[in-house]
Every structure is written in C-alpha cells, then in structure tokens.
C-alpha positions as CSV (number, residue, x, y, z in Angstrom):
1,M,36.3,80.5,139.5
2,T,39.9,79.8,137.5
3,G,41.1,81.3,134.4
4,Y,40.7,84.8,132.8
5,P,37.9,87.1,133.7
6,P,35.4,87.9,131.3
7,P,35.5,90.4,128.6
8,P,33.2,93.2,128.9
9,D,30.2,93.2,126.5
10,L,32.4,96.1,124.1
11,I,36.1,95.7,123.6
12,E,37.8,99.0,123.0
13,G,41.0,99.1,121.9
14,R,43.3,98.8,118.9
15,V,44.3,96.3,116.3
16,A,47.7,94.9,117.7
17,W,48.6,93.0,115.2
18,V,47.4,91.5,111.7
19,F,48.3,87.8,110.6
20,G,47.7,86.1,107.2
21,D,46.3,83.2,106.4
22,D,46.9,80.0,108.0
23,F,49.0,81.0,110.8
24,D,50.1,78.7,113.1
25,V,49.6,80.6,116.7
26,D,52.7,78.5,118.0
27,L,54.8,80.9,116.1
28,V,53.3,83.9,118.5
29,I,56.2,82.7,121.2
30,G,58.0,80.5,118.5
31,V,58.2,76.3,118.5
32,E,60.7,76.0,121.0
33,N,58.5,77.4,124.0
34,I,55.5,76.4,123.4
35,K,55.6,74.2,126.7
36,T,55.8,77.3,129.1
37,Y,53.0,78.9,131.1
38,D,56.2,80.9,133.3
39,A,54.3,84.5,132.2
40,D,58.2,86.5,132.6
41,E,59.4,83.9,129.6
42,L,56.5,84.3,127.9
43,R,56.5,87.7,127.9
44,A,60.3,87.7,126.5
45,V,59.5,86.1,123.7
46,T,56.3,87.2,122.7
47,M,56.4,88.0,118.9
48,K,60.2,88.6,118.9
49,A,60.4,87.2,115.5
50,Y,57.3,90.0,114.2
51,D,58.0,92.7,116.2
52,E,60.6,93.9,119.3
53,S,58.3,96.5,120.3
54,F,55.4,94.4,120.5
55,V,54.8,93.2,124.3
56,D,55.8,97.6,125.0
57,R,53.3,98.6,122.7
58,V,49.9,96.1,123.6
59,R,47.4,97.3,125.9
60,P,44.7,95.6,127.4
61,G,41.6,95.9,125.2
62,D,43.8,95.5,121.8
63,V,42.7,92.8,119.4
64,I,44.5,90.6,116.8
65,V,43.2,89.9,113.7
66,G,43.9,87.1,111.6
67,G,43.1,85.5,108.1
68,R,41.3,82.3,107.1
69,N,42.1,79.2,108.9
70,F,43.7,81.0,111.8
71,G,45.6,79.1,114.9
72,Y,46.5,76.2,112.1
73,G,48.7,73.5,113.6
74,H,48.6,72.2,117.0
75,P,46.4,74.0,119.0
76,H,48.8,74.5,122.1
77,Y,47.9,77.3,125.0
78,P,51.4,79.3,125.7
79,P,50.8,81.7,122.7
80,M,47.4,82.8,123.6
81,V,48.4,82.7,127.2
82,A,51.2,85.3,126.3
83,L,49.1,87.0,124.6
84,R,46.0,86.9,127.3
85,N,48.8,88.4,129.8
86,L,49.5,91.2,127.6
87,G,45.8,92.5,126.8
88,I,45.0,90.8,124.3
89,A,40.9,91.0,124.8
90,A,39.4,88.8,121.6
91,V,40.6,87.6,117.8
92,L,39.1,88.3,114.8
93,A,39.8,86.5,112.1
94,E,38.5,85.4,108.4
95,S,38.0,81.6,109.8
96,F,39.6,79.5,112.7
97,S,41.3,76.3,112.4
98,P,39.0,74.1,114.2
99,G,41.0,72.4,117.3
100,F,42.2,76.2,117.6
101,W,38.5,77.8,117.9
102,R,37.5,74.8,120.3
103,G,40.7,75.1,122.6
104,E,40.6,79.0,122.9
105,T,36.6,79.1,123.1
106,Y,36.6,76.6,126.0
107,N,39.4,79.2,127.5
108,G,36.9,81.8,127.2
109,M,38.3,83.9,124.6
110,P,36.4,85.7,122.1
111,L,36.9,84.5,118.9
112,L,34.7,86.2,116.3
113,T,34.5,85.3,112.6
114,V,34.6,88.4,110.4
115,P,34.5,88.4,106.5
116,G,36.7,91.1,105.0
117,I,38.8,92.0,108.5
118,S,41.9,91.0,107.7
119,Q,42.0,93.2,104.5
120,T,39.9,96.4,106.0
121,V,42.0,96.8,109.4
122,R,45.5,98.0,109.4
123,L,48.4,98.0,112.8
124,G,47.1,100.3,115.6
125,D,43.4,100.9,114.3
126,P,40.9,102.0,116.8
127,V,38.3,99.3,117.3
128,T,35.5,99.0,119.0
129,V,34.1,95.1,119.4
130,D,30.8,93.9,120.4
131,W,31.6,89.9,120.8
132,R,28.1,89.0,121.4
133,T,27.0,90.2,117.9
134,A,30.1,90.0,116.0
135,T,30.1,93.4,115.4
136,V,33.1,95.6,114.8
137,H,33.3,99.7,114.6
138,I,36.8,100.6,112.9
139,Q,37.6,104.3,113.3
140,R,39.5,106.3,111.6
141,A,39.9,110.0,110.4
142,D,37.2,109.9,107.7
143,G,35.0,108.1,109.5
144,T,33.6,104.5,111.7
145,Q,33.5,101.7,109.2
146,T,31.6,98.5,110.6
147,L,32.0,95.1,109.6
148,T,29.1,92.6,110.8
149,G,30.8,88.8,111.3
150,Q,28.9,85.6,112.6
151,A,27.9,86.2,116.2
152,P,28.6,83.0,118.8
153,S,25.5,80.7,119.4
154,D,24.1,81.1,123.0
155,R,25.9,78.7,124.6
156,V,29.4,80.2,123.5
157,Q,28.1,82.9,124.6
158,R,27.5,81.9,128.1
159,I,31.4,80.3,128.1
160,I,32.9,83.4,127.2
161,S,30.3,85.1,130.3
162,A,31.3,82.7,132.1
163,G,35.2,83.8,131.7
164,G,35.7,79.7,129.7
165,S,33.9,76.5,129.8
166,F,35.2,75.2,133.0
167,N,33.7,78.4,135.1
168,L,30.2,77.7,133.5
169,M,30.3,74.0,134.2
170,L,30.9,74.6,138.0
171,A,28.2,77.4,137.7
172,E,25.7,75.6,136.2
173,H,26.3,72.9,138.6
174,A,26.1,74.3,141.6
175,Q,22.6,75.7,139.9
176,E,21.7,72.2,139.9
177,E,22.9,71.5,143.1
178,S,21.1,74.5,144.6
179,R,18.0,73.1,143.3
C-alpha cells in the first residue's frame, strides 16, 4: 500500500484555518513551490503568507475550512501534501472545484461539502467530524452546534477507507485474483 493511512471514522481536532470563496490551494505553499514534494521544504513555506505560526500550532486531526469552489485553479498536489504532512485530516467546504475534488479524493483525503460551514466555524473551534455521514460537531462554551453536509458515496467511502484510489484498486485486484 502507498500514500497516507486512512482517517479514523471520527476525526477530532480543531479548525486550523478558514479560507474564503474561490481559494486557489496553490497559495498554501506559494505558486513558486508547486513542483516540490520535499517535506522539509514544504513545511518551511506552508501558510507563510497567511500566518507564520501555522506550522507550529497545527496538530494531527485538525481540519481546514473553505468557502465556495475551494481548490480553484490547477489541481497541484504539493499544497495538500504539505497540509497532510502537518496533520490536516479533512477539508470541509461549501463546495469544491471539480479538479481539486477528484485529485484529492483519489489520494484518500476526506473532502466534505457542508453548507454553512465557512460562516459557522471560527479559527480554533474544536470539531468532531464523522466523514462517512458528513456530520460536523462544533464545540463551543455555549454548547455544541451540528452541521450536516453531503455524505460521500459508497465508492468514495471505499476510496477514503483504503487510503486512496490506488490502494483500493490494488485491494480489489487482489480479491479478484484470489477467486
């Protein structure tokens, strides 16, 4: 198997960042860095244009949130490689750019369309995400708010559970071979 391990059914973390509408994911690392996959180089540039302390405060299980058309632009993989290497476990957005959605779903990243998410959460909010049902619980001092989005299809759930399309294809092929 290759790639990243599949996420737990319940992702527990915080909102690490909230992006607006039509966000080009390449800006996470800067367009000049979209051809590098070196983890140390990517860490050095991740979110520097937005928050110098981002890489030091993000923890495994944290999520990022976007508005409409998140991932707009050319679907390059290094920005999401950088975020995943820092521990980002899912992306929650109002909607996704189709190219970004296909590419990152292929890589096994839970991308959940959750109406109202970008206007509801704040940076640092503790969240619990059930990626199979697209249910997001936002914990605040005054209680828990729950948003429900569009659950991934059965096929997409299998892709994410396998850690990506390539891993799922290998597992399905092995099953066929064993018959």
